[in-house]
Backbone as ProteinMPNN parsed JSONL, in Angstrom:
{"seq_chain_A": "MRKKLFILSPIIVLILTSGIMPFLPRAIPMHNSMWGEVDRWGSKYELFIIAGLSIVFNLLMELLYYINIKIRDYNVEGNKREKQKNFFYTCGIVFSFLIVLVIFSIVLEVKK", "coords_chain_A": {"N_chain_A": [[0.817, -1.195, 0.0], [1.886, 1.293, 0.873], [3.953, 1.512, -0.948], [2.572, 1.856, -3.372], [1.271, 4.302, -2.858], [3.521, 5.843, -2.499], [4.571, 5.885, -5.068], [2.439, 7.025, -6.458], [2.036, 9.542, -5.248], [3.77, 11.771, -6.168], [2.772, 11.946, -8.754], [0.12, 12.628, -8.326], [0.526, 15.157, -7.228], [1.544, 16.527, -9.468], [-0.69, 16.365, -11.171], [-2.614, 17.809, -9.702], [-1.349, 20.299, -9.695], [-1.27, 20.952, -12.444], [-3.982, 21.067, -12.803], [-4.83, 23.368, -11.465], [-3.714, 25.405, -12.893], [-5.177, 26.826, -15.051], [-6.725, 28.586, -13.575], [-5.163, 30.443, -12.355], [-3.532, 33.68, -12.181], [-1.198, 35.345, -14.453], [1.139, 36.151, -13.069], [2.285, 35.148, -9.928], [2.569, 35.168, -6.322], [5.723, 34.276, -5.094], [7.426, 34.31, -2.955], [7.402, 35.316, 0.424], [8.025, 37.986, 2.725], [9.357, 38.318, 6.067], [7.432, 39.762, 7.289], [5.115, 39.208, 6.005], [4.743, 40.37, 3.543], [4.805, 40.369, -0.012], [7.728, 39.361, -1.515], [8.763, 38.466, -3.934], [7.598, 37.974, -7.182], [6.445, 35.544, -9.48], [6.258, 33.524, -12.473], [3.314, 31.629, -13.193], [3.919, 29.122, -14.04], [6.143, 28.35, -12.711], [5.357, 26.856, -10.607], [5.432, 24.246, -11.421], [8.065, 23.577, -11.098], [8.269, 23.43, -8.34], [6.462, 21.324, -7.923], [7.833, 19.344, -9.259], [9.858, 18.851, -7.5], [8.875, 16.985, -5.709], [8.981, 14.61, -7.148], [11.756, 14.372, -7.524], [12.58, 14.192, -4.835], [11.321, 11.804, -4.021], [12.605, 9.964, -5.702], [15.167, 10.258, -4.689], [14.788, 9.252, -2.084], [14.238, 6.578, -2.686], [16.693, 5.837, -3.828], [18.405, 6.251, -1.624], [17.432, 4.28, 0.087], [18.147, 1.913, -1.268], [20.927, 2.212, -1.319], [21.394, 2.053, 1.393], [20.7, -0.608, 1.857], [22.55, -2.05, 0.235], [25.135, -1.199, 1.043], [25.282, -0.722, 3.853], [23.463, -2.332, 5.464], [23.509, -5.095, 4.669], [23.17, -7.731, 5.631], [20.836, -7.715, 7.179], [17.927, -8.783, 8.923], [14.636, -9.563, 7.564], [12.422, -8.193, 8.789], [13.407, -5.815, 9.975], [14.425, -4.6, 7.721], [12.079, -4.171, 6.288], [10.852, -2.282, 7.924], [12.633, -0.152, 7.576], [12.251, 0.352, 4.854], [9.56, 1.161, 4.87], [9.869, 3.512, 6.346], [11.362, 5.169, 4.576], [9.542, 5.315, 2.448], [7.391, 6.578, 3.715], [8.542, 9.061, 4.289], [8.814, 10.12, 1.687], [6.099, 10.297, 0.923], [5.07, 12.101, 2.826], [6.595, 14.357, 2.179], [5.605, 14.92, -0.402], [2.991, 15.582, 0.277], [3.479, 17.918, 1.737], [4.407, 19.55, -0.327], [2.057, 19.85, -1.774], [0.611, 21.372, 0.079], [2.154, 23.737, 0.068], [1.768, 24.615, -2.577], [-1.01, 25.066, -2.61], [-1.17, 27.027, -0.653], [-0.001, 29.123, -2.01], [-1.938, 29.468, -3.985], [-4.092, 30.323, -2.403], [-3.053, 32.734, -1.506], [-3.03, 34.162, -3.869], [-5.741, 34.406, -4.354], [-6.571, 36.302, -2.542]], "CA_chain_A": [[0.0, 0.0, 0.0], [2.757, 2.467, 0.928], [4.708, 1.579, -2.198], [1.687, 2.441, -4.377], [1.091, 5.703, -2.517], [4.824, 6.457, -2.73], [4.686, 6.098, -6.512], [1.349, 7.886, -6.922], [2.0, 10.871, -4.64], [4.258, 12.835, -7.051], [1.876, 12.052, -9.901], [-1.035, 13.387, -7.839], [0.973, 16.544, -7.097], [1.606, 17.111, -10.817], [-2.057, 16.497, -11.684], [-3.225, 18.942, -9.004], [-0.706, 21.527, -10.168], [-1.751, 21.264, -13.786], [-5.406, 21.345, -12.698], [-5.099, 24.734, -11.004], [-3.08, 26.371, -13.797], [-6.071, 27.753, -15.762], [-7.387, 29.502, -12.652], [-4.18, 31.354, -11.774], [-3.08, 34.775, -13.042], [0.141, 35.128, -15.027], [2.152, 36.318, -12.028], [1.826, 34.718, -8.607], [3.607, 35.4, -5.31], [6.598, 33.116, -4.91], [8.131, 34.392, -1.684], [6.927, 36.351, 1.342], [8.997, 38.435, 3.714], [9.057, 37.961, 7.44], [6.268, 40.533, 7.694], [3.968, 38.792, 5.21], [4.678, 41.096, 2.276], [5.346, 39.592, -1.129], [9.074, 39.764, -1.942], [9.06, 38.095, -5.315], [6.522, 37.453, -8.009], [6.965, 34.672, -10.526], [5.302, 32.967, -13.424], [2.536, 30.525, -12.621], [4.531, 27.859, -14.449], [7.182, 27.993, -11.742], [4.801, 25.856, -9.692], [5.848, 22.925, -11.875], [9.371, 23.309, -10.484], [7.978, 22.988, -6.968], [5.851, 19.997, -8.015], [8.89, 18.415, -9.67], [10.675, 18.501, -6.337], [8.358, 15.761, -5.082], [9.531, 13.483, -7.914], [13.185, 14.286, -7.196], [12.721, 13.721, -3.458], [10.954, 10.385, -3.958], [13.708, 9.203, -6.307], [16.263, 10.282, -3.73], [14.461, 8.317, -1.005], [14.421, 5.223, -3.221], [18.13, 5.639, -3.956], [18.982, 6.107, -0.285], [17.043, 2.977, 0.62], [18.973, 0.864, -1.872], [22.293, 2.387, -0.826], [21.378, 1.549, 2.756], [20.696, -2.073, 1.793], [23.767, -2.597, -0.389], [26.382, -0.854, 1.72], [25.291, -0.762, 5.312], [22.687, -3.379, 6.127], [23.351, -6.197, 3.721], [22.741, -8.956, 6.306], [19.771, -7.415, 8.144], [16.756, -9.642, 8.744], [13.564, -8.983, 6.765], [11.524, -7.298, 9.521], [14.043, -4.512, 10.113], [14.511, -4.039, 6.368], [10.733, -3.705, 5.948], [10.648, -1.035, 8.671], [13.42, 0.885, 6.909], [11.574, 0.666, 3.599], [8.374, 1.942, 5.219], [10.308, 4.842, 6.745], [11.699, 5.935, 3.378], [8.308, 5.567, 1.707], [6.62, 7.569, 4.455], [9.19, 10.36, 4.07], [8.436, 10.586, 0.355], [4.676, 10.637, 0.911], [4.913, 13.322, 3.613], [7.155, 15.464, 1.411], [4.647, 15.247, -1.454], [1.874, 16.275, 0.929], [3.929, 19.269, 2.053], [4.447, 20.282, -1.587], [0.665, 20.219, -2.072], [0.273, 22.479, 0.976], [2.835, 24.941, -0.418], [1.102, 25.056, -3.803], [-2.317, 25.625, -2.291], [-1.006, 28.297, 0.057], [0.209, 30.121, -3.059], [-3.236, 29.719, -4.607], [-4.871, 31.132, -1.462], [-2.472, 34.074, -1.495], [-3.45, 34.812, -5.104], [-7.174, 34.66, -4.286], [-6.845, 37.402, -1.601]], "C_chain_A": [[0.861, 1.259, 0.0], [3.545, 2.619, -0.356], [3.86, 2.229, -3.289], [1.491, 3.926, -4.126], [2.38, 6.486, -2.743], [5.007, 6.781, -4.213], [3.636, 7.102, -6.996], [1.413, 9.318, -6.392], [2.611, 11.961, -5.524], [3.375, 13.023, -8.287], [0.642, 12.855, -9.525], [-0.673, 14.862, -7.711], [1.01, 17.22, -8.472], [0.214, 17.297, -11.414], [-2.758, 17.677, -11.015], [-2.645, 20.272, -9.477], [-1.203, 21.911, -11.548], [-3.245, 21.576, -13.771], [-5.725, 22.76, -12.258], [-4.512, 25.792, -11.927], [-4.06, 27.311, -14.499], [-6.699, 28.814, -14.863], [-6.44, 30.533, -12.041], [-3.865, 32.505, -12.723], [-1.669, 34.495, -13.552], [1.243, 35.197, -13.975], [1.54, 35.947, -10.677], [2.926, 34.988, -7.59], [4.423, 34.129, -5.07], [7.352, 33.145, -3.585], [7.553, 35.53, -0.869], [8.032, 36.721, 2.307], [8.557, 37.968, 5.099], [7.774, 38.638, 7.912], [5.039, 40.211, 6.855], [3.788, 39.543, 3.914], [5.339, 40.26, 1.187], [6.679, 40.185, -1.559], [9.288, 39.563, -3.445], [7.814, 37.539, -5.969], [7.146, 36.593, -9.093], [5.858, 34.195, -11.442], [4.546, 31.811, -12.773], [3.133, 29.171, -12.992], [5.701, 27.452, -13.567], [6.671, 26.998, -10.711], [5.182, 24.441, -10.124], [7.237, 22.571, -11.345], [9.168, 22.788, -9.066], [7.382, 21.581, -6.985], [6.891, 18.949, -8.424], [9.801, 18.012, -8.526], [10.171, 17.236, -5.655], [8.86, 14.521, -5.83], [10.997, 13.277, -7.557], [13.38, 13.723, -5.793], [12.373, 12.242, -3.349], [12.023, 9.508, -4.603], [14.913, 9.157, -5.382], [16.01, 9.315, -2.575], [14.644, 6.868, -1.458], [15.908, 4.889, -3.349], [18.787, 5.433, -2.595], [18.621, 4.774, 0.351], [17.928, 1.871, 0.041], [20.443, 0.999, -1.502], [22.402, 1.826, 0.584], [21.418, 0.019, 2.77], [22.042, -2.607, 1.317], [25.021, -2.356, 0.437], [26.335, -1.172, 3.208], [24.65, -2.003, 5.907], [22.469, -4.58, 5.222], [22.781, -7.449, 4.382], [21.667, -8.719, 7.365], [18.579, -8.309, 7.854], [15.622, -8.861, 8.095], [12.702, -7.975, 7.49], [12.122, -5.897, 9.651], [14.15, -3.828, 8.75], [13.155, -3.479, 5.936], [10.412, -2.395, 6.677], [11.416, 0.119, 8.035], [12.749, 1.315, 5.608], [10.333, 1.514, 3.862], [8.739, 3.36, 5.656], [10.611, 5.705, 5.531], [10.456, 6.259, 2.557], [7.465, 6.639, 2.393], [7.225, 8.958, 4.294], [8.808, 10.939, 2.719], [6.991, 11.035, 0.285], [4.443, 11.941, 1.671], [5.462, 14.526, 2.85], [6.211, 15.877, 0.28], [3.441, 15.992, -0.891], [2.256, 17.714, 1.267], [4.012, 20.135, 0.795], [3.037, 20.729, -1.973], [0.238, 21.39, -1.186], [0.917, 23.785, 0.523], [2.121, 25.489, -1.643], [-0.251, 25.681, -3.486], [-2.232, 26.869, -1.417], [-0.721, 29.43, -0.929], [-1.1, 30.473, -3.724], [-4.096, 30.583, -3.691], [-4.357, 32.562, -1.392], [-2.905, 34.853, -2.738], [-4.919, 35.217, -5.007], [-7.519, 35.833, -3.357], [-7.204, 38.68, -2.31]], "O_chain_A": [[0.611, 2.185, -0.771], [3.782, 3.739, -0.808], [4.36, 3.059, -4.049], [1.537, 4.726, -5.06], [2.342, 7.654, -3.132], [5.539, 7.835, -4.561], [3.925, 7.936, -7.853], [0.887, 10.226, -7.035], [2.004, 13.027, -5.629], [3.249, 14.135, -8.802], [0.166, 13.672, -10.313], [-1.48, 15.728, -8.05], [0.559, 18.356, -8.619], [-0.034, 18.291, -12.097], [-3.425, 18.461, -11.69], [-3.372, 21.253, -9.637], [-1.524, 23.074, -11.792], [-3.726, 22.288, -14.653], [-6.765, 23.306, -12.627], [-4.796, 26.977, -11.751], [-3.798, 28.513, -14.542], [-7.16, 29.843, -15.357], [-6.876, 31.403, -11.288], [-3.923, 32.333, -13.94], [-1.026, 33.531, -13.135], [2.172, 34.39, -13.992], [0.436, 36.372, -10.335], [4.101, 35.034, -7.955], [3.869, 33.048, -4.87], [7.861, 32.117, -3.139], [7.248, 36.593, -1.41], [8.868, 35.892, 2.667], [7.527, 37.315, 5.262], [7.107, 38.15, 8.825], [4.016, 40.884, 6.986], [2.771, 39.37, 3.242], [6.305, 39.539, 1.436], [6.759, 41.359, -1.921], [9.909, 40.383, -4.121], [7.079, 36.742, -5.385], [8.245, 36.879, -9.569], [4.676, 34.441, -11.203], [5.077, 31.11, -11.913], [2.87, 28.175, -12.317], [6.194, 26.329, -13.668], [7.464, 26.363, -10.015], [5.25, 23.536, -9.292], [7.549, 21.395, -11.164], [9.813, 21.827, -8.647], [7.748, 20.741, -6.164], [6.829, 17.802, -7.982], [10.441, 16.962, -8.571], [10.964, 16.49, -5.08], [9.134, 13.494, -5.208], [11.433, 12.151, -7.318], [14.245, 12.874, -5.579], [13.064, 11.5, -2.652], [12.316, 8.423, -4.101], [15.601, 8.14, -5.299], [16.932, 8.629, -2.135], [15.145, 6.035, -0.704], [16.329, 3.782, -3.015], [19.626, 4.547, -2.432], [19.429, 4.2, 1.081], [18.401, 1.0, 0.772], [21.139, -0.01, -1.382], [23.399, 1.19, 0.925], [22.097, -0.577, 3.606], [22.607, -3.513, 1.929], [25.882, -3.231, 0.519], [27.238, -1.811, 3.75], [25.241, -2.654, 6.768], [21.334, -5.022, 5.042], [21.99, -8.161, 3.764], [21.602, -9.455, 8.35], [18.252, -8.568, 6.696], [15.646, -7.631, 8.079], [12.28, -6.989, 6.886], [11.421, -4.903, 9.459], [13.983, -2.613, 8.647], [13.091, -2.432, 5.291], [9.774, -1.507, 6.112], [10.91, 1.239, 7.962], [12.687, 2.505, 5.299], [10.085, 2.485, 3.146], [8.004, 4.305, 5.369], [10.166, 6.851, 5.46], [10.334, 7.364, 2.028], [6.893, 7.505, 1.73], [6.488, 9.937, 4.176], [8.507, 12.128, 2.619], [6.685, 12.047, -0.345], [3.694, 12.799, 1.204], [4.86, 15.599, 2.872], [6.039, 17.07, 0.032], [2.933, 16.925, -1.514], [1.447, 18.626, 1.102], [3.716, 21.329, 0.848], [2.843, 21.851, -2.442], [-0.432, 22.306, -1.661], [0.282, 24.838, 0.59], [1.893, 26.695, -1.741], [-0.596, 26.723, -4.044], [-3.146, 27.693, -1.443], [-1.147, 30.565, -0.713], [-1.36, 31.643, -4.003], [-4.768, 31.496, -4.171], [-5.14, 33.498, -1.234], [-3.123, 36.062, -2.67], [-5.304, 36.265, -5.527], [-8.652, 36.313, -3.381], [-7.462, 39.694, -1.661]]}, "name": "protein", "num_of_chains": 1, "seq": "MRKKLFILSPIIVLILTSGIMPFLPRAIPMHNSMWGEVDRWGSKYELFIIAGLSIVFNLLMELLYYINIKIRDYNVEGNKREKQKNFFYTCGIVFSFLIVLVIFSIVLEVKK"}
């Protein structure tokens, strides 16, 4: 179940990002100052860079898991290996969820 969600989470992020594109103006706030003022405006297509980070992060988690198996824990029993795999998958899923929160906070800022 986690493996499927791990694979689907970046795809869901990209689908949600492309789904909100028609509703956004050309320029959207990309960074806020400490006082809540917009520091930088960017193109709405820059959201795809943020969404792409979830793919990069999930690939990195998969790579780190296999490096962990091959180099460090080659002779670890199956139960501990399964716990490690679930940890890496959960990290990827949580990161994708955080990316969705960032994208929708930008959308809410635009709607103000």
